[in-house]
N, CA, C, O and the ligand as a Tripos MOL2 file, in Angstrom:
@<TRIPOS>MOLECULE
protein
  309   307    78     0     0
PROTEIN
NO_CHARGES

@<TRIPOS>ATOM
      1 N          69.1160 -116.6260  -57.6950 N.3       1 MET1
      2 CA         69.8970 -115.7860  -58.6510 C.3       1 MET1
      3 C          70.1000 -116.5950  -59.9410 C.2       1 MET1
      4 O          70.4830 -117.7630  -59.8800 O.2       1 MET1
      5 N          69.8540 -115.9990  -61.0720 N.am      2 LYS2
      6 CA         69.9780 -116.7200  -62.2650 C.3       2 LYS2
      7 C          71.0980 -116.0500  -63.1970 C.2       2 LYS2
      8 O          71.0480 -114.8630  -63.5200 O.2       2 LYS2
      9 N          72.0530 -116.8760  -63.5720 N.am      3 LEU3
     10 CA         73.1710 -116.4070  -64.3320 C.3       3 LEU3
     11 C          72.9950 -116.8600  -65.7520 C.2       3 LEU3
     12 O          72.8900 -118.0490  -66.0550 O.2       3 LEU3
     13 N          72.9650 -115.8610  -66.6180 N.am      4 ASP4
     14 CA         72.8430 -116.2110  -68.0550 C.3       4 ASP4
     15 C          74.2090 -116.4000  -68.6750 C.2       4 ASP4
     16 O          74.9120 -115.4410  -68.9920 O.2       4 ASP4
     17 N          74.5700 -117.6740  -68.8420 N.am      5 LEU5
     18 CA         75.8950 -118.0190  -69.3520 C.3       5 LEU5
     19 C          76.1520 -117.5930  -70.7480 C.2       5 LEU5
     20 O          77.2860 -117.3990  -71.1880 O.2       5 LEU5
     21 N          75.0110 -117.4500  -71.4580 N.am      6 ARG6
     22 CA         75.1350 -117.0570  -72.9170 C.3       6 ARG6
     23 C          75.6960 -115.6330  -73.0710 C.2       6 ARG6
     24 O          76.1840 -115.2480  -74.1330 O.2       6 ARG6
     25 N          75.6140 -114.9140  -72.0370 N.am      7 LYS7
     26 CA         76.1720 -113.5340  -72.1250 C.3       7 LYS7
     27 C          77.6600 -113.5280  -71.9620 C.2       7 LYS7
     28 O          78.3230 -112.5650  -72.3470 O.2       7 LYS7
     29 N          78.2130 -114.6050  -71.3890 N.am      8 ILE8
     30 CA         79.6250 -114.6650  -71.0800 C.3       8 ILE8
     31 C          80.3800 -115.5830  -72.0480 C.2       8 ILE8
     32 O          81.5460 -115.3300  -72.3500 O.2       8 ILE8
     33 N          79.7170 -116.6640  -72.5470 N.am      9 TYR9
     34 CA         80.3190 -117.6700  -73.3230 C.3       9 TYR9
     35 C          79.6720 -117.7440  -74.6920 C.2       9 TYR9
     36 O          78.5030 -117.4020  -74.8680 O.2       9 TYR9
     37 N          80.4760 -118.2090  -75.6780 N.am     10 ARG10
     38 CA         79.9150 -118.6080  -76.9310 C.3      10 ARG10
     39 C          79.8230 -120.1510  -76.9490 C.2      10 ARG10
     40 O          80.8020 -120.8200  -76.6160 O.2      10 ARG10
     41 N          78.7670 -120.6740  -77.2990 N.am     11 PHE11
     42 CA         78.5360 -122.1790  -77.1470 C.3      11 PHE11
     43 C          78.5030 -122.8020  -78.5500 C.2      11 PHE11
     44 O          77.8350 -122.3000  -79.4540 O.2      11 PHE11
     45 N          79.2150 -123.8670  -78.7000 N.am     12 ASP12
     46 CA         79.1780 -124.6410  -79.9370 C.3      12 ASP12
     47 C          78.7980 -126.1470  -79.5370 C.2      12 ASP12
     48 O          79.3800 -126.7090  -78.6090 O.2      12 ASP12
     49 N          77.8370 -126.7410  -80.2510 N.am     13 PRO13
     50 CA         77.4920 -128.1460  -79.9600 C.3      13 PRO13
     51 C          78.6880 -129.0380  -80.1620 C.2      13 PRO13
     52 O          79.4700 -128.8060  -81.0840 O.2      13 PRO13
     53 N          78.8670 -130.0770  -79.3170 N.am     14 ILE14
     54 CA         79.8550 -131.0730  -79.4580 C.3      14 ILE14
     55 C          79.2710 -132.4560  -79.4850 C.2      14 ILE14
     56 O          78.1170 -132.6460  -79.1000 O.2      14 ILE14
     57 N          80.0530 -133.4530  -79.9390 N.am     15 GLU15
     58 CA         79.5530 -134.7810  -80.0550 C.3      15 GLU15
     59 C          79.4310 -135.4720  -78.7120 C.2      15 GLU15
     60 O          80.1620 -135.1850  -77.7630 O.2      15 GLU15
     61 N          78.4840 -136.3910  -78.6670 N.am     16 ARG16
     62 CA         78.4160 -137.2680  -77.4400 C.3      16 ARG16
     63 C          79.6070 -138.2410  -77.4650 C.2      16 ARG16
     64 O          80.3300 -138.3550  -78.4550 O.2      16 ARG16
     65 N          79.7670 -138.9070  -76.3730 N.am     17 GLN17
     66 CA         80.7440 -139.9940  -76.2940 C.3      17 GLN17
     67 C          80.3270 -141.1370  -77.2030 C.2      17 GLN17
     68 O          79.1440 -141.2850  -77.5130 O.2      17 GLN17
     69 N          81.3380 -141.9900  -77.6550 N.am     18 PRO18
     70 CA         80.9590 -143.1050  -78.5340 C.3      18 PRO18
     71 C          79.8470 -143.9680  -77.9290 C.2      18 PRO18
     72 O          79.0220 -144.4920  -78.6780 O.2      18 PRO18
     73 N          79.7920 -144.1350  -76.6200 N.am     19 ASP19
     74 CA         78.7080 -144.9480  -75.9760 C.3      19 ASP19
     75 C          77.4320 -144.2050  -75.7630 C.2      19 ASP19
     76 O          76.5080 -144.7290  -75.1410 O.2      19 ASP19
     77 N          77.3470 -142.9460  -76.2810 N.am     20 GLY20
     78 CA         76.1120 -142.2300  -76.1900 C.3      20 GLY20
     79 C          75.9800 -141.3540  -74.9310 C.2      20 GLY20
     80 O          75.0580 -140.5480  -74.8110 O.2      20 GLY20
     81 N          76.8860 -141.5270  -74.0420 N.am     21 SER21
     82 CA         76.7950 -140.7160  -72.8330 C.3      21 SER21
     83 C          77.3170 -139.3280  -73.0880 C.2      21 SER21
     84 O          77.9640 -139.0940  -74.1090 O.2      21 SER21
     85 N          77.0480 -138.3690  -72.1620 N.am     22 LEU22
     86 CA         77.3700 -136.9940  -72.3820 C.3      22 LEU22
     87 C          78.7920 -136.7030  -71.9080 C.2      22 LEU22
     88 O          79.1710 -137.1070  -70.8090 O.2      22 LEU22
     89 N          79.5380 -136.0440  -72.6820 N.am     23 PRO23
     90 CA         80.9110 -135.6340  -72.2020 C.3      23 PRO23
     91 C          80.7780 -134.6360  -71.0250 C.2      23 PRO23
     92 O          79.7390 -133.9960  -70.8670 O.2      23 PRO23
     93 N          81.8160 -134.5160  -70.2250 N.am     24 LYS24
     94 CA         81.7860 -133.4700  -69.2520 C.3      24 LYS24
     95 C          83.2310 -132.9420  -69.0170 C.2      24 LYS24
     96 O          84.2180 -133.6270  -69.2870 O.2      24 LYS24
     97 N          83.2980 -131.7620  -68.5330 N.am     25 GLY25
     98 CA         84.5730 -131.0940  -68.3340 C.3      25 GLY25
     99 C          84.3940 -129.6730  -67.9640 C.2      25 GLY25
    100 O          83.2830 -129.1450  -67.9230 O.2      25 GLY25
    101 N          85.5170 -129.0510  -67.6920 N.am     26 GLY26
    102 CA         85.4910 -127.6070  -67.2730 C.3      26 GLY26
    103 C          84.9130 -126.6960  -68.3080 C.2      26 GLY26
    104 O          84.3350 -125.6620  -67.9730 O.2      26 GLY26
    105 N          85.0610 -127.0680  -69.6090 N.am     27 ASP27
    106 CA         84.5200 -126.2850  -70.7000 C.3      27 ASP27
    107 C          83.3050 -126.8520  -71.3740 C.2      27 ASP27
    108 O          82.9180 -126.4210  -72.4600 O.2      27 ASP27
    109 N          82.7210 -127.8000  -70.7390 N.am     28 VAL28
    110 CA         81.5850 -128.5310  -71.3370 C.3      28 VAL28
    111 C          80.3280 -128.0510  -70.5630 C.2      28 VAL28
    112 O          80.3250 -127.9640  -69.3350 O.2      28 VAL28
    113 N          79.3020 -127.7550  -71.3120 N.am     29 TYR29
    114 CA         78.0380 -127.3040  -70.7940 C.3      29 TYR29
    115 C          76.8720 -128.0510  -71.3910 C.2      29 TYR29
    116 O          77.0140 -128.5780  -72.4940 O.2      29 TYR29
    117 N          75.7180 -128.1330  -70.7330 N.am     30 TYR30
    118 CA         74.5780 -128.8390  -71.2330 C.3      30 TYR30
    119 C          73.4300 -127.8410  -71.4670 C.2      30 TYR30
    120 O          73.0660 -127.0150  -70.6290 O.2      30 TYR30
    121 N          72.9040 -128.0010  -72.6820 N.am     31 GLU31
    122 CA         71.7100 -127.1860  -72.9990 C.3      31 GLU31
    123 C          70.4780 -128.0830  -72.8260 C.2      31 GLU31
    124 O          70.4030 -129.1530  -73.4300 O.2      31 GLU31
    125 N          69.5580 -127.6710  -72.0440 N.am     32 CYS32
    126 CA         68.3050 -128.4350  -71.8050 C.3      32 CYS32
    127 C          67.4780 -128.3710  -73.0310 C.2      32 CYS32
    128 O          67.2530 -127.2540  -73.4970 O.2      32 CYS32
    129 N          67.0060 -129.3950  -73.6020 N.am     33 GLY33
    130 CA         66.1330 -129.4010  -74.8350 C.3      33 GLY33
    131 C          64.7390 -128.8600  -74.6110 C.2      33 GLY33
    132 O          64.0690 -128.4410  -75.5550 O.2      33 GLY33
    133 N          64.3020 -128.8680  -73.3690 N.am     34 SER34
    134 CA         62.9460 -128.3940  -73.0390 C.3      34 SER34
    135 C          62.9740 -126.8930  -72.7810 C.2      34 SER34
    136 O          62.1700 -126.1860  -73.3880 O.2      34 SER34
    137 N          63.8410 -126.3540  -71.9230 N.am     35 CYS35
    138 CA         63.7160 -124.9090  -71.5640 C.3      35 CYS35
    139 C          64.8760 -124.1540  -72.1380 C.2      35 CYS35
    140 O          64.9070 -122.9330  -71.9840 O.2      35 CYS35
    141 N          65.8780 -124.8000  -72.8170 N.am     36 LYS36
    142 CA         66.8880 -124.1360  -73.4730 C.3      36 LYS36
    143 C          67.9120 -123.4270  -72.5450 C.2      36 LYS36
    144 O          68.7610 -122.6610  -73.0000 O.2      36 LYS36
    145 N          67.7950 -123.7180  -71.2170 N.am     37 ASP37
    146 CA         68.7970 -123.1430  -70.3170 C.3      37 ASP37
    147 C          70.0580 -123.8970  -70.3930 C.2      37 ASP37
    148 O          70.0540 -125.0800  -70.7330 O.2      37 ASP37
    149 N          71.1620 -123.2510  -70.0840 N.am     38 VAL38
    150 CA         72.5190 -123.8850  -70.0470 C.3      38 VAL38
    151 C          73.0310 -124.0240  -68.6930 C.2      38 VAL38
    152 O          72.9780 -123.0920  -67.8900 O.2      38 VAL38
    153 N          73.5510 -125.2210  -68.4030 N.am     39 VAL39
    154 CA         74.1350 -125.4670  -67.0660 C.3      39 VAL39
    155 C          75.5160 -126.0930  -67.2580 C.2      39 VAL39
    156 O          75.6790 -126.9510  -68.1260 O.2      39 VAL39
    157 N          76.4580 -125.7090  -66.5160 N.am     40 SER40
    158 CA         77.8200 -126.3080  -66.5970 C.3      40 SER40
    159 C          77.7140 -127.8170  -66.3160 C.2      40 SER40
    160 O          76.8790 -128.2860  -65.5430 O.2      40 SER40
    161 N          78.6260 -128.5530  -67.0020 N.am     41 SER41
    162 CA         78.6220 -130.0610  -66.7540 C.3      41 SER41
    163 C          79.2930 -130.3960  -65.4410 C.2      41 SER41
    164 O          79.1030 -131.4920  -64.9130 O.2      41 SER41
    165 N          80.0720 -129.4780  -64.9040 N.am     42 VAL42
    166 CA         80.7200 -129.6660  -63.6370 C.3      42 VAL42
    167 C          80.4610 -128.4930  -62.6990 C.2      42 VAL42
    168 O          81.3890 -127.8890  -62.1610 O.2      42 VAL42
    169 N          79.2190 -128.1930  -62.5220 N.am     43 SER43
    170 CA         78.8590 -126.9650  -61.7710 C.3      43 SER43
    171 C          79.2610 -127.0120  -60.3130 C.2      43 SER43
    172 O          78.8480 -127.9220  -59.5940 O.2      43 SER43
    173 N          80.0310 -126.0870  -59.8710 N.am     44 HIS44
    174 CA         80.4260 -125.9610  -58.4900 C.3      44 HIS44
    175 C          79.4280 -125.1630  -57.6680 C.2      44 HIS44
    176 O          79.2120 -125.4000  -56.4800 O.2      44 HIS44
    177 N          78.8390 -124.2180  -58.3580 N.am     45 ILE45
    178 CA         77.7750 -123.4810  -57.6430 C.3      45 ILE45
    179 C          76.3870 -124.2380  -57.9220 C.2      45 ILE45
    180 O          76.2330 -124.9690  -58.9010 O.2      45 ILE45
    181 N          75.4870 -124.0160  -57.0570 N.am     46 LYS46
    182 CA         74.1360 -124.6340  -57.2700 C.3      46 LYS46
    183 C          73.5320 -123.9840  -58.5090 C.2      46 LYS46
    184 O          73.4830 -122.7620  -58.6510 O.2      46 LYS46
    185 N          73.0740 -124.8680  -59.4010 N.am     47 ALA47
    186 CA         72.5010 -124.3150  -60.6960 C.3      47 ALA47
    187 C          71.4610 -125.3500  -61.1420 C.2      47 ALA47
    188 O          71.6250 -126.5500  -60.9200 O.2      47 ALA47
    189 N          70.4020 -124.8670  -61.7660 N.am     48 ALA48
    190 CA         69.4800 -125.7600  -62.3230 C.3      48 ALA48
    191 C          68.8280 -125.0870  -63.5510 C.2      48 ALA48
    192 O          68.7740 -123.8580  -63.6040 O.2      48 ALA48
    193 N          68.3350 -125.8590  -64.5360 N.am     49 CYS49
    194 CA         67.6120 -125.2910  -65.5530 C.3      49 CYS49
    195 C          66.2020 -125.0410  -65.2280 C.2      49 CYS49
    196 O          65.7180 -125.5710  -64.2280 O.2      49 CYS49
    197 N          65.4880 -124.2640  -66.0030 N.am     50 GLY50
    198 CA         64.1900 -123.8320  -65.6840 C.3      50 GLY50
    199 C          63.2120 -124.9060  -65.4150 C.2      50 GLY50
    200 O          62.3400 -124.7230  -64.5650 O.2      50 GLY50
    201 N          63.2950 -126.0680  -66.1090 N.am     51 CYS51
    202 CA         62.3040 -127.0950  -65.9840 C.3      51 CYS51
    203 C          62.7610 -128.1860  -65.0360 C.2      51 CYS51
    204 O          61.9940 -129.1070  -64.7570 O.2      51 CYS51
    205 N          64.0320 -128.1130  -64.5110 N.am     52 GLY52
    206 CA         64.4920 -129.0570  -63.4720 C.3      52 GLY52
    207 C          65.1320 -130.3150  -64.0860 C.2      52 GLY52
    208 O          65.4780 -131.2400  -63.3510 O.2      52 GLY52
    209 N          65.2920 -130.3670  -65.3990 N.am     53 ASN53
    210 CA         65.9470 -131.5070  -66.0410 C.3      53 ASN53
    211 C          67.4090 -131.6030  -65.6380 C.2      53 ASN53
    212 O          67.9410 -132.6940  -65.4340 O.2      53 ASN53
    213 N          68.0560 -130.4350  -65.5250 N.am     54 LEU54
    214 CA         69.4780 -130.3480  -65.1910 C.3      54 LEU54
    215 C          69.6180 -129.7240  -63.7110 C.2      54 LEU54
    216 O          69.0580 -128.6730  -63.4020 O.2      54 LEU54
    217 N          70.3400 -130.3980  -62.9140 N.am     55 THR55
    218 CA         70.5650 -129.8290  -61.5450 C.3      55 THR55
    219 C          72.0430 -130.0020  -61.2030 C.2      55 THR55
    220 O          72.5430 -131.1230  -61.1120 O.2      55 THR55
    221 N          72.7090 -128.9200  -61.0230 N.am     56 GLY56
    222 CA         74.1760 -128.9490  -60.7680 C.3      56 GLY56
    223 C          74.4800 -128.4690  -59.3820 C.2      56 GLY56
    224 O          73.6630 -127.8310  -58.7180 O.2      56 GLY56
    225 N          75.6880 -128.7960  -58.9600 N.am     57 GLY57
    226 CA         76.2040 -128.3420  -57.6910 C.3      57 GLY57
    227 C          77.2490 -129.2810  -57.1890 C.2      57 GLY57
    228 O          77.1870 -130.4830  -57.4470 O.2      57 GLY57
    229 N          78.2610 -128.7290  -56.4390 N.am     58 GLY58
    230 CA         79.2770 -129.5860  -55.8560 C.3      58 GLY58
    231 C          80.1940 -130.3130  -56.8790 C.2      58 GLY58
    232 O          80.8550 -131.3070  -56.5770 O.2      58 GLY58
    233 N          80.1840 -129.7680  -58.0580 N.am     59 GLY59
    234 CA         81.1300 -130.3320  -59.0640 C.3      59 GLY59
    235 C          80.5300 -131.3740  -60.0140 C.2      59 GLY59
    236 O          81.2330 -131.8690  -60.8950 O.2      59 GLY59
    237 N          79.2620 -131.7120  -59.8570 N.am     60 THR60
    238 CA         78.6200 -132.5800  -60.7430 C.3      60 THR60
    239 C          77.2620 -132.0830  -61.1530 C.2      60 THR60
    240 O          76.6650 -131.2550  -60.4660 O.2      60 THR60
    241 N          76.7650 -132.5810  -62.2680 N.am     61 THR61
    242 CA         75.4210 -132.1500  -62.7050 C.3      61 THR61
    243 C          74.5710 -133.3320  -62.9940 C.2      61 THR61
    244 O          74.9470 -134.1860  -63.7970 O.2      61 THR61
    245 N          73.4470 -133.4100  -62.3740 N.am     62 GLU62
    246 CA         72.5180 -134.5200  -62.5060 C.3      62 GLU62
    247 C          71.6160 -134.2350  -63.6910 C.2      62 GLU62
    248 O          71.2050 -133.0930  -63.8930 O.2      62 GLU62
    249 N          71.3000 -135.2530  -64.4770 N.am     63 ILE63
    250 CA         70.3840 -135.1000  -65.6240 C.3      63 ILE63
    251 C          69.2580 -136.1090  -65.5330 C.2      63 ILE63
    252 O          69.4850 -137.3190  -65.4990 O.2      63 ILE63
    253 N          68.0540 -135.5960  -65.4950 N.am     64 LYS64
    254 CA         66.9130 -136.5580  -65.4210 C.3      64 LYS64
    255 C          66.6780 -137.2250  -66.7560 C.2      64 LYS64
    256 O          66.4540 -138.4330  -66.8310 O.2      64 LYS64
    257 N          66.7300 -136.4280  -67.8090 N.am     65 THR65
    258 CA         66.4660 -137.0330  -69.2300 C.3      65 THR65
    259 C          67.6180 -136.6810  -70.1660 C.2      65 THR65
    260 O          67.5830 -135.6830  -70.8860 O.2      65 THR65
    261 N          68.6780 -137.5670  -70.1270 N.am     66 PRO66
    262 CA         69.8810 -137.2360  -70.9580 C.3      66 PRO66
    263 C          69.5620 -137.0420  -72.4480 C.2      66 PRO66
    264 O          70.2440 -136.2730  -73.1260 O.2      66 PRO66
    265 N          68.5220 -137.7390  -72.9680 N.am     67 GLU67
    266 CA         68.2040 -137.6860  -74.3620 C.3      67 GLU67
    267 C          67.8050 -136.2460  -74.7740 C.2      67 GLU67
    268 O          67.9010 -135.8780  -75.9440 O.2      67 GLU67
    269 N          67.3720 -135.4740  -73.8210 N.am     68 GLN68
    270 CA         66.9150 -134.0850  -74.1650 C.3      68 GLN68
    271 C          67.9990 -133.0820  -73.9550 C.2      68 GLN68
    272 O          67.7220 -131.8830  -73.9790 O.2      68 GLN68
    273 N          69.2440 -133.5110  -73.7470 N.am     69 VAL69
    274 CA         70.3220 -132.5190  -73.4690 C.3      69 VAL69
    275 C          71.2640 -132.5310  -74.5920 C.2      69 VAL69
    276 O          71.6230 -133.5800  -75.1270 O.2      69 VAL69
    277 N          71.6740 -131.3420  -74.9590 N.am     70 THR70
    278 CA         72.6920 -131.1140  -75.9950 C.3      70 THR70
    279 C          73.9860 -130.7100  -75.3230 C.2      70 THR70
    280 O          73.9990 -129.7080  -74.6070 O.2      70 THR70
    281 N          75.1080 -131.4560  -75.5200 N.am     71 PRO71
    282 CA         76.4170 -131.0050  -74.8810 C.3      71 PRO71
    283 C          76.9830 -129.8770  -75.7960 C.2      71 PRO71
    284 O          76.9060 -129.9320  -77.0240 O.2      71 PRO71
    285 N          77.5420 -128.8770  -75.1270 N.am     72 LEU72
    286 CA         78.1160 -127.6990  -75.7980 C.3      72 LEU72
    287 C          79.5090 -127.4460  -75.2580 C.2      72 LEU72
    288 O          79.8170 -127.7550  -74.1070 O.2      72 LEU72
    289 N          80.3130 -126.8980  -76.0820 N.am     73 ARG73
    290 CA         81.6460 -126.4200  -75.5700 C.3      73 ARG73
    291 C          81.5260 -124.9240  -75.4380 C.2      73 ARG73
    292 O          81.0730 -124.2540  -76.3660 O.2      73 ARG73
    293 N          81.9250 -124.3850  -74.3000 N.am     74 GLY74
    294 CA         81.8080 -122.9790  -74.0530 C.3      74 GLY74
    295 C          83.1230 -122.2850  -74.0880 C.2      74 GLY74
    296 O          84.0840 -122.7290  -73.4620 O.2      74 GLY74
    297 N          83.1860 -121.1860  -74.8200 N.am     75 LYS75
    298 CA         84.3590 -120.3750  -74.8810 C.3      75 LYS75
    299 C          84.0500 -118.9630  -74.4440 C.2      75 LYS75
    300 O          83.0550 -118.3750  -74.8690 O.2      75 LYS75
    301 N          84.8720 -118.4400  -73.6250 N.am     76 LEU76
    302 CA         84.6920 -116.9870  -73.1780 C.3      76 LEU76
    303 C          84.6300 -116.0710  -74.4110 C.2      76 LEU76
    304 O          85.4050 -116.2040  -75.3580 O.2      76 LEU76
    305 N          83.6770 -115.1460  -74.3530 N.am     77 LYS77
    306 CA         83.5900 -114.2170  -75.5180 C.3      77 LYS77
    307 C          84.7200 -113.2010  -75.4220 C.2      77 LYS77
    308 O          84.8430 -112.3310  -76.2840 O.2      77 LYS77
    309 ZN         65.2280 -127.4490  -68.5700 Zn       78 ZN78
@<TRIPOS>BOND
     1     1     2 1
     2     2     3 1
     3     3     4 2
     4     3     5 am
     5     5     6 1
     6     6     7 1
     7     7     8 2
     8     7     9 am
     9     9    10 1
    10    10    11 1
    11    11    12 2
    12    11    13 am
    13    13    14 1
    14    14    15 1
    15    15    16 2
    16    15    17 am
    17    17    18 1
    18    18    19 1
    19    19    20 2
    20    19    21 am
    21    21    22 1
    22    22    23 1
    23    23    24 2
    24    23    25 am
    25    25    26 1
    26    26    27 1
    27    27    28 2
    28    27    29 am
    29    29    30 1
    30    30    31 1
    31    31    32 2
    32    31    33 am
    33    33    34 1
    34    34    35 1
    35    35    36 2
    36    35    37 am
    37    37    38 1
    38    38    39 1
    39    39    40 2
    40    39    41 am
    41    41    42 1
    42    42    43 1
    43    43    44 2
    44    43    45 am
    45    45    46 1
    46    46    47 1
    47    47    48 2
    48    47    49 am
    49    49    50 1
    50    50    51 1
    51    51    52 2
    52    51    53 am
    53    53    54 1
    54    54    55 1
    55    55    56 2
    56    55    57 am
    57    57    58 1
    58    58    59 1
    59    59    60 2
    60    59    61 am
    61    61    62 1
    62    62    63 1
    63    63    64 2
    64    63    65 am
    65    65    66 1
    66    66    67 1
    67    67    68 2
    68    67    69 am
    69    69    70 1
    70    70    71 1
    71    71    72 2
    72    71    73 am
    73    73    74 1
    74    74    75 1
    75    75    76 2
    76    75    77 am
    77    77    78 1
    78    78    79 1
    79    79    80 2
    80    79    81 am
    81    81    82 1
    82    82    83 1
    83    83    84 2
    84    83    85 am
    85    85    86 1
    86    86    87 1
    87    87    88 2
    88    87    89 am
    89    89    90 1
    90    90    91 1
    91    91    92 2
    92    91    93 am
    93    93    94 1
    94    94    95 1
    95    95    96 2
    96    95    97 am
    97    97    98 1
    98    98    99 1
    99    99   100 2
   100    99   101 am
   101   101   102 1
   102   102   103 1
   103   103   104 2
   104   103   105 am
   105   105   106 1
   106   106   107 1
   107   107   108 2
   108   107   109 am
   109   109   110 1
   110   110   111 1
   111   111   112 2
   112   111   113 am
   113   113   114 1
   114   114   115 1
   115   115   116 2
   116   115   117 am
   117   117   118 1
   118   118   119 1
   119   119   120 2
   120   119   121 am
   121   121   122 1
   122   122   123 1
   123   123   124 2
   124   123   125 am
   125   125   126 1
   126   126   127 1
   127   127   128 2
   128   127   129 am
   129   129   130 1
   130   130   131 1
   131   131   132 2
   132   131   133 am
   133   133   134 1
   134   134   135 1
   135   135   136 2
   136   135   137 am
   137   137   138 1
   138   138   139 1
   139   139   140 2
   140   139   141 am
   141   141   142 1
   142   142   143 1
   143   143   144 2
   144   143   145 am
   145   145   146 1
   146   146   147 1
   147   147   148 2
   148   147   149 am
   149   149   150 1
   150   150   151 1
   151   151   152 2
   152   151   153 am
   153   153   154 1
   154   154   155 1
   155   155   156 2
   156   155   157 am
   157   157   158 1
   158   158   159 1
   159   159   160 2
   160   159   161 am
   161   161   162 1
   162   162   163 1
   163   163   164 2
   164   163   165 am
   165   165   166 1
   166   166   167 1
   167   167   168 2
   168   167   169 am
   169   169   170 1
   170   170   171 1
   171   171   172 2
   172   171   173 am
   173   173   174 1
   174   174   175 1
   175   175   176 2
   176   175   177 am
   177   177   178 1
   178   178   179 1
   179   179   180 2
   180   179   181 am
   181   181   182 1
   182   182   183 1
   183   183   184 2
   184   183   185 am
   185   185   186 1
   186   186   187 1
   187   187   188 2
   188   187   189 am
   189   189   190 1
   190   190   191 1
   191   191   192 2
   192   191   193 am
   193   193   194 1
   194   194   195 1
   195   195   196 2
   196   195   197 am
   197   197   198 1
   198   198   199 1
   199   199   200 2
   200   199   201 am
   201   201   202 1
   202   202   203 1
   203   203   204 2
   204   203   205 am
   205   205   206 1
   206   206   207 1
   207   207   208 2
   208   207   209 am
   209   209   210 1
   210   210   211 1
   211   211   212 2
   212   211   213 am
   213   213   214 1
   214   214   215 1
   215   215   216 2
   216   215   217 am
   217   217   218 1
   218   218   219 1
   219   219   220 2
   220   219   221 am
   221   221   222 1
   222   222   223 1
   223   223   224 2
   224   223   225 am
   225   225   226 1
   226   226   227 1
   227   227   228 2
   228   227   229 am
   229   229   230 1
   230   230   231 1
   231   231   232 2
   232   231   233 am
   233   233   234 1
   234   234   235 1
   235   235   236 2
   236   235   237 am
   237   237   238 1
   238   238   239 1
   239   239   240 2
   240   239   241 am
   241   241   242 1
   242   242   243 1
   243   243   244 2
   244   243   245 am
   245   245   246 1
   246   246   247 1
   247   247   248 2
   248   247   249 am
   249   249   250 1
   250   250   251 1
   251   251   252 2
   252   251   253 am
   253   253   254 1
   254   254   255 1
   255   255   256 2
   256   255   257 am
   257   257   258 1
   258   258   259 1
   259   259   260 2
   260   259   261 am
   261   261   262 1
   262   262   263 1
   263   263   264 2
   264   263   265 am
   265   265   266 1
   266   266   267 1
   267   267   268 2
   268   267   269 am
   269   269   270 1
   270   270   271 1
   271   271   272 2
   272   271   273 am
   273   273   274 1
   274   274   275 1
   275   275   276 2
   276   275   277 am
   277   277   278 1
   278   278   279 1
   279   279   280 2
   280   279   281 am
   281   281   282 1
   282   282   283 1
   283   283   284 2
   284   283   285 am
   285   285   286 1
   286   286   287 1
   287   287   288 2
   288   287   289 am
   289   289   290 1
   290   290   291 1
   291   291   292 2
   292   291   293 am
   293   293   294 1
   294   294   295 1
   295   295   296 2
   296   295   297 am
   297   297   298 1
   298   298   299 1
   299   299   300 2
   300   299   301 am
   301   301   302 1
   302   302   303 1
   303   303   304 2
   304   303   305 am
   305   305   306 1
   306   306   307 1
   307   307   308 2
@<TRIPOS>SUBSTRUCTURE
     1 MET1         2 RESIDUE 1 A MET
     2 LYS2         6 RESIDUE 1 A LYS
     3 LEU3        10 RESIDUE 1 A LEU
     4 ASP4        14 RESIDUE 1 A ASP
     5 LEU5        18 RESIDUE 1 A LEU
     6 ARG6        22 RESIDUE 1 A ARG
     7 LYS7        26 RESIDUE 1 A LYS
     8 ILE8        30 RESIDUE 1 A ILE
     9 TYR9        34 RESIDUE 1 A TYR
    10 ARG10       38 RESIDUE 1 A ARG
    11 PHE11       42 RESIDUE 1 A PHE
    12 ASP12       46 RESIDUE 1 A ASP
    13 PRO13       50 RESIDUE 1 A PRO
    14 ILE14       54 RESIDUE 1 A ILE
    15 GLU15       58 RESIDUE 1 A GLU
    16 ARG16       62 RESIDUE 1 A ARG
    17 GLN17       66 RESIDUE 1 A GLN
    18 PRO18       70 RESIDUE 1 A PRO
    19 ASP19       74 RESIDUE 1 A ASP
    20 GLY20       78 RESIDUE 1 A GLY
    21 SER21       82 RESIDUE 1 A SER
    22 LEU22       86 RESIDUE 1 A LEU
    23 PRO23       90 RESIDUE 1 A PRO
    24 LYS24       94 RESIDUE 1 A LYS
    25 GLY25       98 RESIDUE 1 A GLY
    26 GLY26      102 RESIDUE 1 A GLY
    27 ASP27      106 RESIDUE 1 A ASP
    28 VAL28      110 RESIDUE 1 A VAL
    29 TYR29      114 RESIDUE 1 A TYR
    30 TYR30      118 RESIDUE 1 A TYR
    31 GLU31      122 RESIDUE 1 A GLU
    32 CYS32      126 RESIDUE 1 A CYS
    33 GLY33      130 RESIDUE 1 A GLY
    34 SER34      134 RESIDUE 1 A SER
    35 CYS35      138 RESIDUE 1 A CYS
    36 LYS36      142 RESIDUE 1 A LYS
    37 ASP37      146 RESIDUE 1 A ASP
    38 VAL38      150 RESIDUE 1 A VAL
    39 VAL39      154 RESIDUE 1 A VAL
    40 SER40      158 RESIDUE 1 A SER
    41 SER41      162 RESIDUE 1 A SER
    42 VAL42      166 RESIDUE 1 A VAL
    43 SER43      170 RESIDUE 1 A SER
    44 HIS44      174 RESIDUE 1 A HIS
    45 ILE45      178 RESIDUE 1 A ILE
    46 LYS46      182 RESIDUE 1 A LYS
    47 ALA47      186 RESIDUE 1 A ALA
    48 ALA48      190 RESIDUE 1 A ALA
    49 CYS49      194 RESIDUE 1 A CYS
    50 GLY50      198 RESIDUE 1 A GLY
    51 CYS51      202 RESIDUE 1 A CYS
    52 GLY52      206 RESIDUE 1 A GLY
    53 ASN53      210 RESIDUE 1 A ASN
    54 LEU54      214 RESIDUE 1 A LEU
    55 THR55      218 RESIDUE 1 A THR
    56 GLY56      222 RESIDUE 1 A GLY
    57 GLY57      226 RESIDUE 1 A GLY
    58 GLY58      230 RESIDUE 1 A GLY
    59 GLY59      234 RESIDUE 1 A GLY
    60 THR60      238 RESIDUE 1 A THR
    61 THR61      242 RESIDUE 1 A THR
    62 GLU62      246 RESIDUE 1 A GLU
    63 ILE63      250 RESIDUE 1 A ILE
    64 LYS64      254 RESIDUE 1 A LYS
    65 THR65      258 RESIDUE 1 A THR
    66 PRO66      262 RESIDUE 1 A PRO
    67 GLU67      266 RESIDUE 1 A GLU
    68 GLN68      270 RESIDUE 1 A GLN
    69 VAL69      274 RESIDUE 1 A VAL
    70 THR70      278 RESIDUE 1 A THR
    71 PRO71      282 RESIDUE 1 A PRO
    72 LEU72      286 RESIDUE 1 A LEU
    73 ARG73      290 RESIDUE 1 A ARG
    74 GLY74      294 RESIDUE 1 A GLY
    75 LYS75      298 RESIDUE 1 A LYS
    76 LEU76      302 RESIDUE 1 A LEU
    77 LYS77      306 RESIDUE 1 A LYS
    78 ZN78       309 GROUP 0 **** ****
């Protein structure tokens, strides 16, 4: 099952942490630079982007290539 978060949330890009790492939190999402899919940074349901760069589940999201990921803040529409 594929959930299109863009239908539910409005996403705005946010800054990376000062050390270059990606922020995370309940309202933080990651956009994959390759396939443009969006996955929660703290996904509790199993979720993955189309190309497999982002894989979420169990409250964490693994990133294979962080340089290709844009952090976003999501607000309910
Ligand atoms: Zn991807």
